[in-house]
Every structure is written in structure tokens, then in C-alpha cells.
C-alpha positions in Angstrom: -102.1 -19.8 285.1 -105.7 -18.9 286.6 -107.9 -18.0 284.3 -109.4 -15.3 286.8 -108.3 -11.6 286.3 -108.4 -9.3 289.3 -110.4 -5.9 288.2 -110.1 -4.2 291.8 -109.6 -4.8 295.7 -112.8 -5.6 298.0 -113.9 -2.0 298.9 -113.0 -0.1 295.6 -116.8 -0.5 294.4 -119.3 1.1 296.4 -122.5 -0.6 297.7 -125.0 -0.4 295.5 -122.8 1.0 292.8 -120.5 -0.7 289.5 -117.3 -0.3 287.7 -116.4 -1.1 284.5 -113.3 -3.1 283.4 -111.8 -4.4 280.3 -110.8 -8.0 280.9 -109.8 -10.1 277.3 -110.7 -7.6 275.2 -114.5 -7.1 276.9 -115.7 -4.4 278.9 -116.9 -6.3 281.9 -119.4 -4.3 284.7 -118.6 -5.6 287.9 -121.2 -4.1 290.9 -121.5 -4.5 294.8 -124.7 -5.7 296.0 -125.2 -6.2 299.7 -121.6 -6.8 300.4 -121.0 -9.7 297.4 -119.6 -8.8 293.8 -121.3 -9.8 290.3 -120.2 -9.5 286.4 -122.1 -8.8 283.6 -121.6 -7.1 280.0 -121.2 -3.7 280.2 -122.4 -2.9 277.1 -126.4 -2.2 276.9 -127.4 -4.2 274.0 -130.4 -1.3 273.1 -127.8 1.3 272.3 -124.0 0.6 273.9 -124.3 2.3 276.8 -122.0 1.5 279.8 -124.0 -0.4 282.4 -121.6 0.0 285.2 -122.6 4.0 285.1 -125.9 2.7 285.8 -128.5 3.4 288.9 -128.9 -0.1 291.0 -131.5 -0.8 292.9 -132.1 -4.4 295.1 -130.4 -6.0 292.4 -131.4 -4.7 289.1 -129.1 -2.1 286.9 -131.1 0.6 284.7 -129.0 1.3 282.0 -127.8 5.2 282.3 -129.0 6.1 278.5 -132.8 4.8 278.6 -133.4 2.9 281.7 -133.4 -0.7 280.3 -133.1 -3.0 283.4 -130.8 -5.9 283.7 -130.3 -8.3 286.9 -127.1 -7.7 288.2 -127.0 -11.6 289.1 -127.4 -13.5 285.6 -127.9 -11.3 282.6 -131.5 -11.0 282.7 -133.5 -8.3 281.0 -135.7 -7.4 283.1 -138.9 -6.8 280.6 -138.0 -9.8 278.7 -136.4 -12.9 280.8 -135.8 -14.6 277.8 -133.0 -12.1 276.7 -129.5 -11.5 278.4 -126.4 -10.1 278.3 -123.5 -12.3 279.4 -123.1 -12.7 283.0 -119.8 -13.6 284.3 -118.3 -15.5 287.7 -116.9 -13.2 290.3 -114.8 -14.2 293.1 -112.4 -12.9 296.2 -109.4 -13.7 296.6 -108.1 -12.1 299.9 -108.6 -8.5 298.9 -109.1 -8.6 295.4 -112.0 -8.9 293.3 -111.5 -11.1 290.1 -113.3 -12.4 287.2 -113.2 -15.1 284.8 -114.3 -13.9 281.3 -113.8 -16.3 278.6 -112.5 -16.6 275.0 -115.3 -15.1 272.8 -116.0 -18.1 270.3 
């Protein structure tokens, strides 16, 4: 059994955009940046907005509610690099975009 879950097909997430998917009870935001896919926690820790709905520029997504900015590559908050949200592994198998979301402790 694979520990990766297919969430979309290549091309379904437009360049510079994100999409939210439920994986093992968690909401995950998957972004396409320069043809590569990255996944972080979809929930902004400030007020709970969906980060997948935010604007993405140069690998940084801005929360659509209050513009908190997070790096899509590693989940760091751009205003305080010591604070991070979860980041998830992504792979492409054939035309399937897959994420690995470990169970929460």
C-alpha cells in the first residue's frame, strides 16, 4: 500500500494557483509553481482561511483574508521564519499528482 494519495491530474492546477484537497482528514493546499507541485497545510494559522485560494507570486502564497504570506516550498511564514505550517511531500506518478500526508499524532 502506498502512503501517497492521488489528489489531481497534471494540468488540473493552473500555474501560479492552488487547490485544496482533503487527505486523511486534513485539508492540504497544492500549488503549481514553474511546473512543479508543492503542498502545505491549507489552513492559515491566523484566522483559518484557505491558503489554496490565495494569490501566489514567486513561490509565496498570500492568505486571501489578511495577507499573511507563506512559502509554498517549505511552509515558513515570511514575516517570521521561525514559524512554519506543515509541508507535505509531493510526487507525480504518470499524470497523477500525489501527496504524502502522515497521520497526525
